BAFI-3210 file (N, C-alpha, C; in Angstrom, 3 decimals, decimal comma, padded with zeros to 6 digits):
// residues 316
n [1|2|3|4|5|6|7|8|9|10|11|12|13|14|15|16|17|18|19|20|21|22|23|24|25|26|27|28|29|30|31|32|33|34|35|36|37|38|39|40|41|42|43|44|45|46|47|48|49|50|51|52|53|54|55|56|57|58|59|60|61|62|63|64|65|66|67|68|69|70|71|72|73|74|75|76|77|78|79|80|81|82|83|84|85|86|87|88|89|90|91|92|93|94|95|96|97|98|99|100|101|102|103|104|105|106|107|108|109|110|111|112|113|114|115|116|117|118|119|120|121|122|123|124|125|126|127|128|129|130|131|132|133|134|135|136|137|138|139|140|141|142|143|144|145|146|147|148|149|150|151|152|153|154|155|156|157|158|159|160|161|162|163|164|165|166|167|168|169|170|171|172|173|174|175|176|177|178|179|180|181|182|183|184|185|186|187|188|189|190|191|192|193|194|195|196|197|198|199|200|201|202|203|204|205|206|207|208|209|210|211|212|213|214|215|216|217|218|219|220|221|222|223|224|225|226|227|228|229|230|231|232|233|234|235|236|237|238|239|240|241|242|243|244|245|246|247|248|249|250|251|252|253|254|255|256|257|258|259|260|261|262|263|264|265|266|267|268|269|270|271|272|273|274|275|276|277|278|279|280|281|282|283|284|285|286|287|288|289|290|291|292|293|294|295|296|297|298|299|300|301|302|303|304|305|306|307|308|309|310|311|312|313|314|315|316]
n.u [109,980|107,898|107,052|104,015|103,139|100,456|097,435|099,068|101,709|104,767|104,420|105,347|107,401|106,317|107,978|108,804|110,033|109,577|110,181|110,083|108,104|105,756|103,912|101,839|101,691|099,748|097,954|097,041|099,745|101,208|102,861|105,940|105,986|107,160|108,811|110,040|112,490|113,027|112,101|109,119|107,199|104,201|102,106|101,530|100,496|102,444|103,965|106,821|107,868|106,485|107,388|110,085|110,004|109,106|111,278|113,361|112,504|110,756|110,885|110,025|110,257|109,969|111,519|110,191|109,264|111,662|112,342|110,233|110,715|113,208|112,654|111,823|112,254|114,099|116,674|116,432|113,806|111,510|111,267|112,737|115,471|117,448|117,459|118,274|120,858|122,056|121,919|123,275|125,908|126,457|126,408|128,679|130,638|130,173|130,681|133,422|134,220|133,388|135,123|137,587|137,121|136,734|139,186|140,880|139,945|139,976|142,354|144,475|144,170|143,189|141,371|139,180|136,692|136,005|136,846|135,283|132,746|132,833|132,824|130,261|128,646|129,301|128,430|125,703|125,360|125,894|123,803|121,567|121,853|121,612|118,996|117,548|118,052|116,662|114,070|113,998|113,994|111,706|111,674|110,802|112,015|111,554|110,249|112,249|114,374|113,336|113,008|115,668|116,766|115,369|116,620|118,950|118,160|116,605|116,965|119,646|122,560|124,650|128,054|130,461|133,711|133,697|131,344|127,803|125,760|123,217|122,736|122,371|121,067|119,239|116,429|115,463|116,034|114,394|111,891|111,809|112,027|109,592|107,790|104,764|103,877|105,222|108,791|110,606|113,227|114,871|114,517|116,323|118,739|118,513|118,752|121,374|122,688|122,213|124,099|123,997|125,533|125,924|126,843|128,578|127,404|124,185|123,977|126,251|127,857|129,635|130,234|132,095|133,053|135,050|137,434|137,837|139,495|139,832|137,067|135,316|136,536|136,538|133,786|133,174|134,293|132,533|130,197|130,850|130,965|128,277|127,038|128,063|126,947|124,263|124,224|124,881|122,800|120,566|120,859|120,634|118,027|116,532|116,908|119,322|121,955|124,480|126,414|124,623|122,939|119,731|117,325|114,150|111,977|110,096|107,032|107,007|109,708|110,840|109,497|110,331|113,046|112,859|112,091|114,384|116,248|115,280|115,897|118,688|119,253|118,273|120,269|122,417|121,559|121,767|124,538|125,463|124,356|125,766|128,453|128,310|127,715|129,953|132,157|131,566|129,935|127,333|123,999|121,735|119,684|120,970|122,592|120,692|119,348|121,442|121,924|119,485|119,442|121,730|121,085|118,838|119,958|121,442|119,439|118,199|120,202|120,452|122,250|122,427|124,368|127,912|129,224|127,257|125,619|123,243|119,899|117,675|115,002|111,465|108,159|105,298]
n.v [023,780|023,424|023,713|023,459|023,313|023,126|023,051|021,295|020,956|019,096|015,654|012,874|009,916|006,806|004,470|001,216|-000,927|-003,562|-003,383|-000,751|001,766|004,303|007,267|007,428|005,006|003,176|003,374|002,077|001,083|002,290|000,611|001,281|002,127|000,271|001,195|001,122|000,151|001,675|003,032|004,614|006,768|005,390|006,488|009,138|011,675|012,688|014,471|013,962|015,205|017,608|018,802|018,992|020,950|023,142|023,494|024,103|026,298|028,034|030,953|031,017|028,560|026,143|024,936|022,663|021,745|020,824|018,817|017,016|016,315|015,089|012,702|010,888|008,294|006,223|003,790|002,007|000,821|003,254|004,272|002,311|000,652|-000,059|002,000|004,128|003,255|003,192|005,927|007,151|006,147|007,159|009,862|010,132|009,678|011,822|014,067|013,809|014,218|016,837|018,070|017,703|019,196|021,776|022,218|022,321|024,651|026,670|026,430|025,617|027,457|027,172|028,638|028,253|028,030|025,325|024,271|025,756|024,998|022,356|022,507|023,587|021,477|019,408|020,456|020,330|017,543|016,735|018,100|016,831|014,166|014,619|015,543|013,308|011,590|012,984|012,486|009,729|009,531|010,803|013,607|017,013|019,399|022,130|022,985|022,327|023,993|026,537|026,404|026,137|028,593|030,292|029,829|031,246|033,735|033,995|035,313|035,956|037,963|039,983|040,747|043,092|044,108|044,516|045,835|045,904|044,864|045,122|042,890|043,316|041,279|040,340|040,982|039,999|037,245|036,751|037,154|035,005|032,841|032,768|032,491|031,448|030,245|027,980|027,945|029,673|028,658|030,746|032,394|031,533|032,172|034,933|035,682|034,924|036,635|038,986|038,920|036,942|034,423|031,033|030,180|027,722|027,230|028,261|030,041|031,437|034,486|036,266|038,247|038,770|038,647|039,709|039,210|036,588|033,801|031,885|031,290|029,684|027,135|026,616|026,519|024,353|022,327|022,391|021,641|019,006|017,756|018,013|016,440|013,886|013,486|013,375|011,047|009,022|009,425|008,822|006,081|005,152|005,937|004,120|002,008|000,753|000,440|-000,593|-002,763|-005,687|-005,473|-004,768|-002,524|-002,212|000,472|002,998|004,811|007,531|008,011|007,724|009,783|012,069|012,051|012,523|015,225|016,390|015,680|017,164|019,798|019,642|019,118|021,463|023,201|022,226|022,889|025,686|025,913|024,923|026,866|029,110|028,413|028,184|030,829|032,291|031,002|030,834|032,909|032,369|030,979|029,016|028,437|028,146|025,963|023,925|023,863|023,062|020,555|019,201|019,175|017,615|015,135|014,399|013,839|011,625|009,779|009,490|008,234|005,830|005,679|006,294|006,195|006,692|004,318|002,611|-000,083|-001,011|-000,350|-002,705|-003,999|-003,414|-002,829|-001,565]
n.w [115,189|112,445|109,097|107,332|104,307|102,884|100,948|098,208|098,847|099,512|099,056|100,657|100,022|100,950|103,006|101,857|103,035|105,303|108,028|108,688|109,999|109,649|110,629|108,857|107,742|107,876|105,835|102,596|100,642|097,609|095,220|093,422|089,886|087,184|084,380|081,167|082,108|084,369|087,589|088,757|090,868|092,171|093,506|093,135|090,839|088,553|085,959|084,371|082,051|081,931|084,304|083,663|081,652|083,143|084,929|083,192|081,731|083,085|084,947|087,523|088,761|091,345|094,410|095,175|092,684|091,575|093,423|093,056|090,408|090,645|091,930|090,065|087,561|088,610|089,296|091,310|093,464|094,687|098,095|099,425|101,132|099,377|097,494|099,134|099,769|097,232|096,361|098,435|098,169|095,641|096,237|097,875|095,933|094,156|095,735|096,043|093,370|092,990|094,768|093,461|091,112|092,174|093,439|091,264|089,995|092,043|093,630|091,958|090,031|087,446|085,456|083,270|080,629|080,534|083,037|084,780|083,962|084,714|087,520|087,826|086,810|088,583|091,004|090,465|090,305|092,947|094,227|093,105|094,045|096,795|096,845|095,948|098,064|099,996|099,125|099,534|102,339|103,030|103,312|103,409|101,478|101,013|103,379|105,240|104,448|105,029|107,801|108,540|107,669|109,353|111,759|111,551|112,149|114,502|117,614|117,190|117,059|114,995|114,413|113,290|113,019|115,786|116,200|116,555|113,941|111,415|109,132|105,585|104,388|106,166|106,233|103,656|104,078|106,284|105,102|103,306|105,043|106,358|104,378|103,145|100,796|098,301|098,059|095,589|093,369|092,660|094,843|096,769|095,523|095,559|098,279|098,743|096,984|098,305|100,213|102,137|104,040|104,485|107,334|109,305|111,792|112,740|114,822|114,960|115,543|114,429|111,800|109,269|106,487|104,902|106,128|105,821|104,290|101,303|100,879|099,309|099,297|102,036|102,510|100,937|102,497|104,685|103,313|102,501|104,983|105,859|103,916|104,444|106,956|106,214|104,625|106,514|108,336|106,771|106,302|108,930|109,434|108,047|109,635|109,337|110,909|110,902|108,792|108,114|110,271|111,372|112,513|113,963|113,165|114,675|114,011|114,941|115,368|112,779|111,393|112,804|112,247|109,541|109,492|110,608|108,662|106,496|107,272|107,381|104,684|103,586|104,491|102,970|100,385|100,583|100,884|098,389|096,696|097,596|097,016|094,204|093,569|094,580|093,378|090,647|089,897|089,399|089,945|092,026|090,297|087,776|088,361|088,775|086,312|084,598|085,663|085,205|082,383|081,890|083,089|081,648|079,184|079,935|080,626|078,147|076,755|077,983|080,104|083,073|084,991|084,613|084,060|083,234|081,558|079,000|080,048|081,636|079,697|079,875|081,077|082,799]
ca.u [109,059|107,782|106,090|103,145|102,627|099,397|097,598|100,040|103,071|105,411|103,842|106,512|107,393|106,215|108,950|108,244|110,675|108,583|110,551|109,966|106,703|105,573|102,598|100,819|101,971|098,567|097,217|097,515|100,874|101,189|104,226|106,422|105,668|108,362|108,532|111,248|113,678|113,207|110,972|108,434|106,237|102,871|101,082|101,310|100,331|103,453|104,407|108,224|108,109|105,969|108,315|111,300|109,759|109,057|112,611|114,252|112,000|109,949|111,723|109,479|110,280|110,125|112,303|109,302|109,285|112,900|112,269|109,324|111,373|114,332|112,220|111,351|113,260|115,112|117,075|115,964|112,440|111,308|110,808|113,486|116,849|118,299|117,597|119,104|122,239|122,543|122,135|124,313|127,213|126,649|126,718|130,099|131,411|130,022|131,390|134,824|134,414|133,280|136,373|138,612|136,808|136,954|140,617|141,452|139,557|140,291|143,720|145,434|143,965|142,867|140,074|138,804|135,276|135,853|136,967|134,125|131,592|132,957|132,331|128,807|128,026|129,486|127,487|124,403|125,325|125,749|122,457|120,603|121,966|121,037|117,541|117,004|118,064|115,534|112,873|114,074|113,704|110,444|111,993|110,281|113,142|111,034|110,049|113,532|115,134|112,775|113,350|117,101|116,964|114,818|117,591|119,961|117,555|115,965|117,823|121,048|123,117|125,821|129,055|131,527|134,665|133,255|130,110|126,588|125,252|122,046|123,111|121,351|120,321|118,364|115,014|115,136|116,031|113,181|110,748|111,799|111,850|108,184|106,963|103,841|103,874|106,457|109,939|111,174|114,672|115,519|114,477|117,589|119,775|118,366|119,313|122,827|123,122|122,136|125,237|123,839|126,527|125,471|127,869|128,385|126,420|123,264|124,070|127,519|127,480|130,689|129,992|133,126|133,528|136,239|138,603|137,914|140,263|139,394|135,664|134,693|137,114|136,028|132,387|133,129|134,513|131,254|129,285|131,224|130,541|126,819|126,662|128,377|125,922|123,026|124,376|124,787|121,460|119,606|120,998|120,072|116,579|115,969|117,253|120,578|122,966|125,752|126,173|124,109|122,087|118,526|116,562|112,786|111,803|108,727|106,544|107,419|111,140|111,084|108,991|111,183|114,280|112,533|112,140|115,783|116,906|114,863|116,669|120,063|119,304|118,143|121,606|123,236|121,115|122,360|125,971|125,648|124,063|126,863|129,629|128,086|127,775|131,306|133,125|131,203|129,066|126,057|123,105|121,120|118,910|121,856|123,014|119,599|119,116|122,525|121,732|118,346|119,865|122,692|120,432|117,955|120,810|121,801|118,263|117,983|121,258|120,465|123,437|122,274|125,722|128,904|129,625|126,067|125,274|121,852|118,932|116,806|113,741|110,290|107,269|103,993]
ca.v [024,472|022,735|024,316|022,539|024,074|022,352|021,970|021,489|020,776|017,836|014,407|012,019|008,511|005,920|003,375|-000,097|-001,939|-003,987|-003,050|000,697|002,144|005,735|007,635|007,260|003,728|002,313|003,418|001,137|001,620|002,117|000,270|002,026|001,627|-000,037|001,621|001,261|-000,159|002,601|003,090|005,886|006,665|004,964|007,079|010,542|011,919|013,675|014,376|014,390|016,117|018,921|019,350|019,351|022,232|024,164|023,725|024,651|027,493|028,915|031,663|030,860|027,153|026,037|023,820|021,498|021,236|020,052|017,597|016,082|015,800|014,238|011,398|010,084|007,575|005,636|002,413|001,213|001,188|004,305|003,806|001,135|000,889|-000,195|003,340|004,888|002,795|003,627|007,364|007,503|005,880|008,120|011,158|010,094|009,807|013,151|015,021|013,714|014,825|018,285|018,495|017,773|020,310|023,039|022,378|022,743|026,037|027,628|026,344|025,560|028,640|026,835|029,288|028,136|027,646|023,902|024,028|026,361|024,154|021,135|022,831|023,734|020,163|018,610|021,021|019,766|016,124|016,655|018,553|015,797|013,048|015,073|015,639|011,953|011,076|013,629|011,740|008,418|009,603|011,508|014,946|018,147|020,328|023,490|023,262|022,262|025,188|027,676|026,237|026,414|030,029|030,931|029,695|032,295|035,005|034,010|035,531|036,092|039,264|039,864|041,754|043,344|045,041|044,718|046,612|045,180|045,296|044,453|042,559|043,696|040,089|039,875|041,058|038,992|035,910|036,654|037,003|033,650|031,881|032,700|032,457|030,311|029,565|027,267|028,788|029,576|028,431|032,058|032,990|031,190|032,991|036,338|035,928|034,836|037,874|040,047|038,791|035,889|033,361|029,941|029,779|026,349|027,266|029,399|030,979|032,163|035,906|037,103|038,350|039,612|037,823|040,292|038,668|035,162|033,400|030,626|031,102|028,581|025,889|026,406|026,110|022,984|021,464|022,313|020,861|017,594|017,261|017,878|015,308|012,661|013,366|012,954|009,645|008,180|009,566|008,120|004,656|004,897|006,132|002,863|000,951|000,095|001,115|-001,125|-003,872|-006,918|-005,236|-004,011|-002,145|-001,755|001,899|003,404|005,904|008,840|008,140|007,943|011,098|013,095|012,079|013,170|016,669|016,765|015,555|018,291|020,978|019,407|019,271|022,896|023,775|021,839|023,735|027,007|025,801|024,809|028,181|030,004|028,018|028,554|032,287|032,788|030,403|030,932|034,047|031,814|030,719|027,700|028,234|027,621|024,621|022,980|023,724|022,252|019,189|018,620|018,905|016,517|013,864|014,048|013,198|010,305|008,910|009,217|007,348|004,627|005,667|007,150|006,235|006,687|002,952|001,802|-000,675|-000,761|-000,685|-003,822|-003,597|-003,841|-001,763|-001,977]
ca.w [114,302|111,173|108,174|106,599|103,168|102,257|099,979|097,157|099,319|099,189|099,551|100,737|099,619|102,105|102,916|101,586|103,871|106,283|109,401|108,886|110,176|109,828|111,159|107,815|107,104|107,939|104,576|101,593|099,902|096,169|094,799|092,254|088,548|086,412|083,011|080,350|082,887|085,485|088,522|088,994|091,968|091,765|094,368|092,792|089,409|088,182|084,569|084,326|080,930|082,322|085,292|082,933|080,991|084,193|085,474|082,175|081,058|083,925|085,924|088,870|089,180|092,796|094,943|095,127|091,316|091,390|094,230|092,392|089,204|091,036|092,424|088,941|086,766|089,478|089,005|092,452|093,847|095,674|099,396|099,860|101,546|098,193|096,923|100,073|099,619|095,914|096,290|099,398|097,571|094,552|096,827|098,244|094,697|093,566|096,597|095,668|092,062|093,173|095,403|092,414|090,217|092,876|093,665|089,979|089,719|093,109|094,145|090,864|089,205|086,059|085,253|081,862|080,504|080,829|084,477|085,423|083,654|085,507|088,865|087,718|086,659|089,803|091,984|090,129|090,662|094,405|094,581|092,715|094,982|098,069|096,673|095,901|099,441|100,676|098,755|100,184|103,771|103,238|103,812|102,659|101,386|101,151|104,804|105,926|104,115|105,757|109,217|108,699|107,551|110,546|112,844|111,399|112,534|115,817|118,776|116,814|116,721|114,138|114,699|112,327|113,631|117,183|116,226|116,187|112,642|110,869|107,753|104,608|103,999|107,238|105,871|102,630|104,684|107,097|104,195|102,766|106,128|106,750|103,173|103,231|099,505|098,002|097,745|094,261|093,349|092,610|096,182|097,421|094,885|095,947|099,613|098,608|096,334|099,317|101,114|103,136|104,012|105,360|108,286|109,771|112,880|112,570|115,939|114,861|115,533|113,873|110,363|108,697|105,380|104,299|106,785|105,520|103,128|100,696|101,245|098,583|099,786|103,389|102,438|100,438|103,656|105,391|102,473|102,583|106,305|105,874|103,060|105,174|107,996|105,552|104,227|107,705|108,898|105,917|106,597|110,258|109,400|107,575|110,573|108,970|111,700|110,422|107,876|108,699|111,437|111,053|113,700|113,680|113,362|114,983|113,190|115,439|115,156|111,351|111,007|113,392|111,472|108,267|109,703|110,782|107,361|105,678|107,656|106,955|103,230|103,351|104,671|101,815|099,276|100,780|100,618|096,946|096,122|097,964|096,253|092,801|093,473|094,809|092,461|089,240|089,606|088,963|091,053|092,136|089,068|086,735|088,791|088,557|084,864|084,038|086,139|084,491|081,011|081,907|083,398|080,532|078,178|080,454|080,504|076,730|076,247|078,826|080,961|084,251|085,542|083,545|083,752|082,959|080,277|078,673|081,089|081,272|079,119|080,625|081,508|083,302]
c.u [109,065|106,726|105,273|102,501|101,634|098,217|098,697|101,478|103,606|104,685|104,928|106,285|107,316|107,198|108,263|108,863|109,780|108,921|110,464|108,497|106,626|104,148|101,493|100,928|100,760|097,789|097,818|098,623|100,723|102,608|104,646|106,029|106,978|108,077|109,838|112,518|113,946|111,939|110,450|107,453|104,857|101,760|100,820|101,238|101,263|103,889|105,853|108,519|107,627|106,899|109,620|111,142|109,747|110,466|113,546|113,804|111,272|110,832|111,218|109,334|110,581|111,060|111,478|109,269|110,515|112,862|111,361|109,964|112,468|113,892|111,583|112,542|114,415|115,442|116,705|114,566|112,430|110,820|111,536|114,887|117,804|118,513|118,468|120,573|122,834|122,864|123,178|125,702|127,491|127,010|128,178|130,974|131,355|130,688|132,878|135,113|134,288|134,549|137,475|138,380|137,088|138,433|141,301|141,180|140,113|141,767|144,769|145,261|143,694|141,463|139,762|137,315|135,044|135,909|135,779|132,870|131,633|132,478|130,807|128,123|128,155|128,623|126,094|124,295|125,161|124,329|121,419|120,651|121,356|119,514|116,904|117,021|116,950|114,246|112,846|113,605|112,493|110,644|111,467|111,365|112,687|110,879|111,373|114,386|114,635|113,087|114,817|117,376|116,470|115,825|118,703|119,449|117,183|116,994|119,290|121,404|124,376|126,746|130,024|132,414|134,185|131,988|128,927|126,065|123,944|122,362|121,994|120,532|119,252|116,882|114,655|115,119|114,784|111,955|110,660|111,507|110,389|107,244|106,064|103,797|105,200|107,571|110,369|112,670|115,396|115,446|115,782|118,717|119,706|118,936|120,835|123,374|123,062|123,236|125,091|124,897|126,087|126,600|127,542|127,370|125,496|123,301|125,421|127,218|128,594|130,542|131,005|133,791|134,802|137,521|138,774|138,799|139,721|137,945|135,075|135,214|136,621|134,588|132,246|133,371|133,253|130,269|129,582|130,797|129,042|126,382|126,941|127,348|124,602|123,097|124,188|123,393|120,416|119,663|120,345|118,555|115,858|116,387|118,528|121,723|124,363|125,445|125,693|123,193|120,923|117,747|115,167|112,651|110,338|108,329|107,058|108,912|111,451|110,670|109,844|112,502|114,051|112,614|113,590|116,539|116,534|115,650|118,126|120,209|119,104|119,479|122,503|122,845|121,742|123,855|126,248|125,410|125,200|128,109|129,483|128,215|129,207|132,305|132,852|130,431|127,716|125,200|122,587|120,284|119,762|122,335|121,934|119,323|120,193|122,369|120,589|118,751|120,815|122,001|119,453|118,747|121,186|120,640|118,054|118,995|121,388|121,681|123,258|123,588|126,709|129,276|128,438|126,153|123,833|120,963|118,117|115,492|112,595|109,465|105,996|102,996]
c.v [023,751|023,433|023,210|023,327|023,226|023,278|022,287|021,327|019,402|016,674|013,356|010,601|007,651|004,761|002,023|-001,185|-002,270|-003,556|-001,557|001,071|003,647|006,010|007,446|005,892|002,798|002,314|002,435|001,785|001,342|001,812|001,097|001,342|001,441|000,233|001,853|001,092|000,753|002,650|004,513|005,688|006,281|005,628|008,548|010,678|013,053|013,416|014,869|015,375|017,529|019,589|019,778|020,721|023,371|024,513|024,386|026,001|028,485|029,624|031,538|029,389|027,096|024,896|022,545|020,902|020,359|018,758|016,569|015,487|014,795|012,852|010,543|009,379|007,068|004,216|001,458|001,688|002,320|003,695|002,586|001,519|000,755|001,168|004,216|004,543|003,288|005,114|007,836|007,289|006,825|009,496|011,209|010,345|011,225|014,225|015,001|014,372|016,345|018,828|018,664|018,977|021,651|023,280|022,871|024,218|027,002|027,613|026,332|026,719|028,363|027,348|029,323|027,837|026,181|023,639|024,617|025,513|022,860|021,372|022,932|022,362|019,322|019,153|020,429|018,309|015,933|017,023|017,481|014,611|013,398|015,092|014,261|011,313|011,704|012,876|010,384|008,477|010,482|012,908|016,015|019,226|021,769|023,861|023,293|023,486|026,385|027,594|026,590|027,906|030,761|030,886|030,740|033,658|035,067|034,167|035,730|037,542|039,050|041,048|041,868|044,428|045,490|045,545|045,738|045,748|044,568|044,140|042,884|042,491|039,696|039,900|040,091|037,569|035,714|036,442|035,583|032,620|031,720|032,700|031,230|029,539|028,843|028,244|028,573|029,291|029,763|032,784|032,736|032,037|034,437|036,606|035,806|036,120|039,066|039,931|037,725|034,812|032,253|029,443|028,407|026,260|028,463|030,385|031,685|033,648|036,824|037,093|039,320|038,852|038,384|039,731|037,183|034,927|032,080|030,311|029,851|027,238|025,584|025,938|024,723|021,997|021,298|021,432|019,366|016,994|017,062|016,663|013,978|012,427|012,878|011,481|008,725|008,239|008,820|006,614|004,320|005,019|004,892|001,686|000,225|000,817|000,636|-002,330|-005,101|-006,726|-004,347|-003,756|-001,708|-000,284|002,208|004,581|007,254|009,057|008,442|009,347|012,222|013,188|012,679|014,681|017,151|016,699|016,720|019,545|020,838|019,619|020,738|023,602|023,450|022,650|025,128|026,983|025,723|026,166|029,159|029,699|028,426|030,060|032,789|032,253|030,743|032,188|033,614|031,506|029,298|027,404|027,612|026,212|023,601|022,795|022,837|020,789|018,497|018,263|017,708|015,181|013,445|013,372|011,791|009,331|008,517|008,228|006,056|004,546|006,647|007,263|006,128|005,276|002,036|001,117|-000,321|-001,138|-001,891|-003,316|-004,092|-002,667|-002,370|-000,872]
c.w [112,954|110,335|107,516|105,465|102,392|101,984|098,975|097,585|098,976|099,843|099,493|100,236|100,868|101,960|102,748|102,454|105,056|107,703|109,686|108,938|110,392|110,285|110,131|107,145|107,118|106,629|103,580|100,756|098,412|095,707|093,599|090,948|087,791|084,944|082,268|081,176|084,059|086,323|088,674|090,136|091,438|092,531|094,079|091,282|089,010|086,748|084,489|083,190|081,253|083,336|084,625|082,287|082,003|084,659|084,469|081,646|081,963|084,951|087,353|089,242|090,674|093,170|094,922|093,724|091,096|092,199|093,578|091,136|089,577|091,498|091,328|088,293|087,616|089,038|090,134|092,825|094,870|096,987|099,917|100,303|100,368|097,529|097,812|099,873|098,299|095,907|097,302|098,833|096,410|095,108|097,280|097,012|094,159|094,420|096,269|094,333|092,130|093,825|094,371|091,511|090,892|093,126|092,392|089,716|090,755|093,517|093,032|089,895|087,745|085,770|083,761|081,784|080,865|082,336|085,232|085,178|084,459|086,936|088,855|087,661|087,918|090,946|091,748|090,510|092,168|094,810|094,257|093,683|096,337|097,987|096,608|097,285|100,264|100,388|099,446|101,634|104,077|103,803|102,862|102,624|101,573|102,621|105,545|105,678|104,921|107,247|109,444|108,624|108,790|111,693|112,742|111,872|114,008|116,933|118,461|116,544|115,902|114,380|113,536|112,905|115,004|117,306|115,826|114,874|112,344|109,416|106,777|104,163|105,001|106,837|104,744|103,171|105,532|106,219|103,645|103,856|106,528|105,554|103,204|101,919|099,297|097,624|096,302|094,383|093,373|093,955|096,919|096,841|095,359|097,335|099,589|097,994|097,284|100,361|102,172|102,941|104,968|106,254|108,853|110,905|112,671|113,724|115,964|114,719|115,061|112,360|109,786|107,567|104,762|104,908|106,520|104,298|102,621|101,078|100,610|099,078|101,193|103,382|101,819|101,585|104,479|104,636|102,577|103,917|106,392|105,059|103,761|106,281|107,402|105,157|105,425|108,322|108,095|106,158|107,935|110,255|108,893|108,445|110,253|109,670|111,334|109,557|108,636|109,889|111,041|112,323|113,278|114,032|113,650|114,109|113,640|115,212|113,701|110,948|111,574|112,635|110,081|108,394|109,858|109,463|106,460|105,986|107,219|105,445|102,832|103,489|103,474|100,584|099,383|100,479|099,115|096,279|096,392|097,136|094,788|092,609|093,567|093,780|091,003|088,878|089,092|090,186|091,056|090,896|087,969|087,074|088,457|087,070|084,225|084,441|085,400|083,062|080,946|082,127|082,312|079,409|078,624|080,307|079,049|076,170|077,049|079,734|082,115|085,011|084,394|083,116|083,470|081,602|079,966|079,850|080,665|080,716|079,985|081,039|082,005|083,013]
res [m|v|f|h|n|r|p|g|g|y|s|g|i|e|p|l|d|e|h|v|y|t|s|t|h|a|r|e|l|s|p|p|v|f|n|d|g|l|y|y|r|g|d|v|d|v|d|p|d|e|l|k|t|v|l|l|e|n|p|f|a|s|i|l|d|y|q|r|w|a|e|t|a|w|k|e|e|q|g|t|f|a|a|v|e|r|f|g|e|k|l|r|e|e|v|g|e|l|a|t|a|m|f|t|l|e|r|e|g|v|d|t|p|e|s|r|n|e|v|l|l|e|c|g|d|v|l|w|c|v|t|t|l|a|c|c|v|n|a|d|i|d|s|g|l|k|v|r|l|f|r|y|l|m|g|a|q|y|f|k|s|s|q|v|i|k|p|r|w|r|q|p|v|a|d|l|a|v|k|f|e|q|a|y|i|r|d|v|d|e|v|i|e|e|g|f|e|p|l|r|s|p|v|m|n|v|y|d|a|d|e|e|e|d|d|e|i|g|h|f|g|n|l|a|g|w|c|l|q|l|i|n|g|s|r|a|q|f|g|r|l|e|d|g|y|t|e|n|m|t|g|s|s|f|d|e|q|s|r|q|a|g|e|l|i|g|q|i|y|l|e|i|a|f|i|a|n|r|s|l|g|l|g|l|e|e|v|i|r|a|n|v|e|k|l|l|k|r|v|a|s|n|t|l|d|k|d|d|g|d|r|p|e|g|s|e]
***
């Protein structure tokens, strides 16, 4: 099942690598625009400043707004394996930093404003890397999230203390899973606040969170596994199965992997929202706002990475 929220839905980045062919690759490709040392998509009319304002100030900002914002101001060209490789390695790094921040807060019990803020910022860094990889592989996060949520509903029964129950989150999740309009970021927070827990398998039918220990640490383990799967899948989608080996990709294969990646990334979004809620009492909205503010400061200071020097000058 795939949602097509058109018009106004996500328009993916067409891969520029010559060995990758998609169902729409026959159309003329628009190369990225190089501006002030960073790359921007050349095939869509997006105003990063306008999106920034929406994400920071509008209570009804959508997941699509964040995805569109995340695919601007790249150090590598959009639609290339170089971007996949860069963001994949950054995601590995950020998952490790989130692990350190969560261990400090959850296991060592260092509950200070600084330690909590570190978890918030690292959640945002992971989310941004995941979102940029979604853009690389032409994945629609809005659609993938809805498909993933639908799997938690279809044909599944939930038990608590050996009794069949109807979780209070079931109807809000159903409403979001079939929402034709774009999902708001706060929609995800609302289903988490209703008690939805993104179990590792959507067909898991034992729902008894009170008996679970170390919920946040356990969900971080799930998150790390999903991120590793996304990194490896993104490389394979561009035909890079191992170093030095390139495989030609057919259109149907690339597009099918895009749909699978969208669902996987939807699961990661749910995990981040759950961790932020349980660890910090915050939501995906706060994670995204903190991430946008952090990256805007990095762009302004010419340091998208902590170890960056000045960006090369140049514009078109």
